[in-house]
MDAnalysis code that builds the backbone (N, CA, C; Angstrom):
import MDAnalysis as mda
import numpy as np

u = mda.Universe.empty(258, n_residues=86, atom_resindex=np.repeat(np.arange(86), 3), trajectory=True)
u.add_TopologyAttr("name", ["N", "CA", "C"] * 86)
u.add_TopologyAttr("resid", np.arange(1, 87))
u.add_TopologyAttr("resname", ["MET", "LYS", "LEU", "ASN", "ASN", "ASN", "ASP", "VAL", "GLY", "GLY", "ASN", "TYR", "ALA", "GLY", "GLN", "VAL", "ILE", "LYS", "ILE", "GLN", "LYS", "HIS", "VAL", "GLN", "GLN", "ILE", "ALA", "ALA", "LEU", "TRP", "GLN", "GLU", "GLU", "GLN", "ALA", "LEU", "LEU", "LYS", "GLU", "GLN", "THR", "ILE", "PHE", "LYS", "VAL", "GLY", "LYS", "ILE", "GLN", "ARG", "GLU", "LEU", "CYS", "ASP", "VAL", "ASP", "LYS", "LYS", "ASN", "LYS", "GLN", "HIS", "GLU", "ALA", "ASP", "GLU", "LYS", "LYS", "ASN", "ARG", "ASP", "THR", "MET", "ALA", "LYS", "HIS", "MET", "LEU", "LEU", "HIS", "LYS", "VAL", "LEU", "TYR", "GLU", "GLU"])
u.atoms.positions = np.array([
    [-99.331, -66.476, 28.428],
    [-100.490, -66.862, 28.802],
    [-101.272, -65.732, 28.486],
    [-102.346, -66.191, 27.572],
    [-103.596, -65.508, 26.843],
    [-104.531, -65.322, 27.571],
    [-105.240, -64.375, 28.338],
    [-106.692, -64.213, 28.930],
    [-107.446, -63.939, 28.189],
    [-108.502, -64.761, 28.333],
    [-109.808, -64.635, 27.571],
    [-110.641, -63.451, 28.209],
    [-111.847, -63.045, 27.509],
    [-112.707, -62.474, 27.863],
    [-113.398, -62.608, 28.926],
    [-113.624, -63.962, 29.888],
    [-114.013, -64.637, 30.858],
    [-112.907, -64.274, 32.190],
    [-111.979, -64.024, 31.959],
    [-111.060, -63.932, 32.835],
    [-110.958, -61.986, 32.831],
    [-111.011, -61.574, 31.930],
    [-111.231, -60.012, 32.031],
    [-112.204, -59.555, 32.501],
    [-113.525, -60.032, 32.419],
    [-114.939, -59.645, 32.653],
    [-114.948, -60.133, 34.060],
    [-114.409, -61.140, 34.961],
    [-114.441, -61.516, 36.259],
    [-113.914, -60.745, 36.799],
    [-112.256, -60.666, 36.379],
    [-111.810, -59.189, 37.101],
    [-112.299, -57.956, 36.958],
    [-112.871, -57.649, 36.037],
    [-113.158, -56.193, 36.139],
    [-114.538, -56.400, 36.666],
    [-115.577, -57.573, 37.146],
    [-116.355, -57.362, 38.012],
    [-116.259, -57.603, 39.567],
    [-114.954, -58.403, 39.747],
    [-114.750, -58.415, 41.000],
    [-113.548, -56.428, 41.556],
    [-113.934, -56.351, 40.623],
    [-112.876, -54.614, 40.955],
    [-114.099, -53.714, 41.269],
    [-115.242, -53.985, 40.156],
    [-116.373, -53.217, 40.811],
    [-117.234, -53.331, 42.188],
    [-117.024, -54.829, 42.116],
    [-117.693, -55.072, 43.850],
    [-116.605, -54.376, 44.666],
    [-115.254, -54.592, 44.656],
    [-114.336, -53.939, 45.630],
    [-114.805, -52.502, 45.600],
    [-115.027, -51.822, 44.438],
    [-115.378, -50.195, 44.763],
    [-117.048, -50.055, 45.264],
    [-117.555, -50.986, 44.930],
    [-119.028, -50.748, 45.573],
    [-118.980, -51.088, 47.087],
    [-118.052, -51.806, 47.482],
    [-118.047, -51.900, 48.932],
    [-117.571, -50.883, 49.720],
    [-116.685, -50.195, 49.285],
    [-115.795, -49.152, 49.439],
    [-116.857, -47.930, 49.710],
    [-117.382, -47.435, 48.429],
    [-118.523, -46.645, 48.128],
    [-119.579, -46.700, 49.580],
    [-119.922, -48.153, 49.960],
    [-121.000, -48.198, 50.787],
    [-120.242, -47.935, 52.341],
    [-119.298, -48.605, 52.313],
    [-118.416, -47.721, 53.866],
    [-118.325, -46.423, 53.772],
    [-118.091, -46.038, 52.860],
    [-117.865, -44.445, 52.753],
    [-119.138, -43.777, 53.010],
    [-120.337, -44.361, 52.338],
    [-121.709, -43.795, 52.578],
    [-122.081, -44.248, 53.982],
    [-121.812, -44.882, 54.847],
    [-122.040, -45.695, 55.855],
    [-121.220, -44.284, 57.282],
    [-119.830, -43.893, 56.992],
    [-118.823, -43.354, 57.541],
    [-119.412, -41.799, 57.516],
    [-120.089, -41.430, 56.264],
    [-120.706, -39.890, 56.066],
    [-122.354, -39.733, 56.962],
    [-122.981, -40.857, 56.790],
    [-124.086, -41.079, 57.756],
    [-124.021, -41.106, 59.411],
    [-122.743, -41.687, 59.509],
    [-122.504, -41.414, 61.056],
    [-122.041, -40.210, 61.650],
    [-120.964, -39.397, 60.480],
    [-120.658, -38.299, 60.795],
    [-121.901, -37.306, 60.692],
    [-122.847, -37.267, 60.025],
    [-123.914, -36.156, 59.690],
    [-124.659, -36.501, 61.572],
    [-125.247, -37.871, 61.998],
    [-125.758, -38.098, 63.050],
    [-125.070, -37.564, 64.105],
    [-123.635, -37.701, 63.875],
    [-122.730, -37.059, 65.318],
    [-122.984, -35.456, 65.424],
    [-122.832, -34.665, 64.126],
    [-122.637, -33.598, 63.862],
    [-123.930, -32.873, 64.484],
    [-124.995, -33.552, 64.041],
    [-126.466, -32.898, 64.220],
    [-126.498, -33.197, 65.863],
    [-125.494, -34.016, 66.374],
    [-125.773, -34.136, 67.999],
    [-125.247, -33.066, 68.675],
    [-123.877, -32.458, 67.835],
    [-123.229, -31.680, 68.306],
    [-123.750, -30.409, 68.265],
    [-124.515, -30.413, 67.329],
    [-125.132, -28.860, 66.954],
    [-126.285, -28.908, 68.213],
    [-127.111, -29.413, 68.402],
    [-128.289, -30.079, 69.255],
    [-127.517, -29.309, 70.754],
    [-126.472, -30.120, 71.130],
    [-125.978, -29.799, 72.386],
    [-125.127, -28.519, 72.246],
    [-124.832, -27.964, 71.251],
    [-124.737, -26.333, 71.441],
    [-125.441, -25.465, 71.248],
    [-126.599, -25.496, 70.701],
    [-127.635, -25.026, 70.598],
    [-128.377, -25.037, 72.076],
    [-128.326, -25.982, 72.865],
    [-128.852, -26.160, 74.234],
    [-127.832, -24.867, 75.012],
    [-126.681, -25.464, 74.791],
    [-125.894, -24.929, 75.384],
    [-126.079, -23.487, 75.535],
    [-126.311, -22.475, 74.656],
    [-126.233, -21.461, 74.166],
    [-127.608, -20.835, 74.498],
    [-128.603, -21.551, 74.574],
    [-129.623, -21.209, 75.414],
    [-130.041, -21.158, 76.532],
    [-129.224, -21.676, 77.195],
    [-128.839, -21.933, 78.756],
    [-128.270, -20.789, 79.058],
    [-127.421, -19.913, 78.542],
    [-126.538, -18.993, 78.473],
    [-127.211, -17.719, 78.559],
    [-128.218, -17.720, 77.623],
    [-128.852, -16.919, 76.889],
    [-129.822, -16.687, 78.319],
    [-130.477, -17.607, 78.058],
    [-131.664, -17.513, 79.818],
    [-130.378, -16.857, 80.806],
    [-129.705, -17.389, 80.942],
    [-129.104, -16.772, 82.296],
    [-128.541, -15.110, 82.382],
    [-128.029, -15.095, 80.606],
    [-128.018, -13.757, 80.926],
    [-129.095, -12.428, 80.898],
    [-130.260, -13.161, 80.390],
    [-131.609, -12.339, 80.351],
    [-132.081, -12.711, 81.774],
    [-131.346, -13.135, 82.519],
    [-132.380, -13.821, 84.180],
    [-131.180, -12.309, 84.727],
    [-129.718, -11.898, 84.532],
    [-129.066, -11.362, 84.989],
    [-129.759, -9.912, 84.778],
    [-129.723, -10.063, 83.409],
    [-130.440, -8.430, 82.766],
    [-131.474, -7.626, 83.637],
    [-132.495, -8.785, 83.783],
    [-133.662, -8.595, 84.440],
    [-133.370, -8.138, 86.026],
    [-132.401, -8.888, 86.786],
    [-132.012, -8.780, 87.821],
    [-131.512, -7.082, 88.112],
    [-130.293, -6.904, 87.068],
    [-130.120, -5.485, 87.101],
    [-131.040, -4.594, 86.867],
    [-131.856, -4.399, 85.847],
    [-133.069, -3.460, 86.076],
    [-133.610, -3.406, 86.918],
    [-134.224, -4.472, 87.901],
    [-134.915, -4.231, 89.315],
    [-134.278, -3.388, 89.888],
    [-132.733, -3.889, 90.154],
    [-131.825, -3.447, 90.964],
    [-132.255, -1.605, 90.454],
    [-131.762, -1.119, 89.342],
    [-131.531, 0.348, 88.860],
    [-132.831, 0.831, 89.198],
    [-134.042, -0.163, 89.082],
    [-135.373, 0.592, 89.235],
    [-135.131, 1.118, 90.948],
    [-134.967, 0.000, 91.749],
    [-135.164, 0.010, 92.811],
    [-134.368, 1.015, 93.632],
    [-132.983, 1.332, 92.706],
    [-131.881, 2.422, 93.030],
    [-132.741, 3.755, 92.338],
    [-133.643, 4.163, 91.922],
    [-134.116, 5.338, 91.183],
    [-135.213, 5.463, 92.550],
    [-135.983, 4.685, 92.826],
    [-136.994, 4.739, 93.419],
    [-136.630, 5.468, 94.758],
    [-135.492, 4.670, 95.456],
    [-134.877, 4.967, 96.477],
    [-134.377, 6.557, 96.514],
    [-133.582, 6.908, 95.441],
    [-132.972, 8.045, 95.061],
    [-134.200, 9.376, 95.185],
    [-135.530, 8.658, 94.623],
    [-136.206, 9.727, 94.625],
    [-137.041, 10.197, 95.771],
    [-137.469, 9.175, 96.419],
    [-137.800, 9.279, 98.014],
    [-136.670, 10.166, 98.598],
    [-135.635, 9.687, 98.612],
    [-134.578, 10.675, 98.894],
    [-134.656, 12.146, 98.887],
    [-134.585, 12.400, 97.258],
    [-134.714, 13.899, 97.168],
    [-136.144, 14.433, 97.754],
    [-137.306, 13.694, 97.465],
    [-138.436, 14.051, 98.003],
    [-138.143, 14.526, 99.476],
    [-137.837, 13.499, 100.513],
    [-137.994, 13.858, 101.680],
    [-136.857, 15.116, 102.149],
    [-135.453, 14.983, 101.355],
    [-135.169, 16.139, 101.510],
    [-135.539, 17.745, 101.593],
    [-136.639, 17.404, 99.895],
    [-137.099, 18.582, 99.517],
    [-138.250, 18.954, 101.004],
    [-138.827, 17.839, 101.348],
    [-139.623, 18.263, 102.735],
    [-139.638, 19.000, 103.638],
    [-137.828, 17.955, 103.982],
    [-137.332, 18.220, 105.365],
    [-136.710, 19.726, 105.164],
    [-136.109, 20.134, 104.210],
    [-135.211, 21.076, 103.936],
    [-135.562, 22.540, 103.455],
    [-136.205, 22.220, 102.592],
    [-136.724, 22.988, 101.350],
    [-137.925, 23.752, 101.725],
    [-138.823, 23.608, 102.379],
    [-139.972, 24.301, 102.566],
    [-139.972, 24.792, 104.217],
])
């Protein structure tokens, strides 16, 4: 059986349509993946920001405790000097 140009053209057009459908499916999956990656990135950034905020609070508390200890030590040294060295 010999194929004419219409049969070949129709077969080619059918293959092109299938390829276009696959390309559209791939594009849709890619867009969905990008949206999920964006959402995941936003979540991770938020988590890191919260962790940094917690660390910052701890550092500030540590600095306040150190200052309090230095002030207390200075008071003790001054008291010792007043009581015992004069």
